[in-house]
C-alpha angles and dihedrals in degrees: 000000000000089000091054092050090051092048091050091049090050090047092052090053089046091055091047089061096251113146116228094255089059097061106103114209115204105223117193094207099247098081119122119235088250090057091049093046091047093053092047092047092051092050092044092051091045092056091046092051094045092049088053094057115104088228115005091182089065089062115076120217090246094057091045091049090047092053092047091049094048092049088050093049094048094046093240128126111267 
């Protein structure tokens, strides 16, 4: 579920025209390196997937999130 929320947030920024390196993540300071790596990996993957879409603007954040959520729940790559 958390992965889907991160992916939707990343997709939202992608649709807004922000580059991946322009997304600021507010870290609280108690995150483990695994947590930081996870968040960065999900955002990187989201940008790669969104960039590979023929027309990302034709896909809503809801549809994108539903697809990621379904992939998470079924244990397959999104």
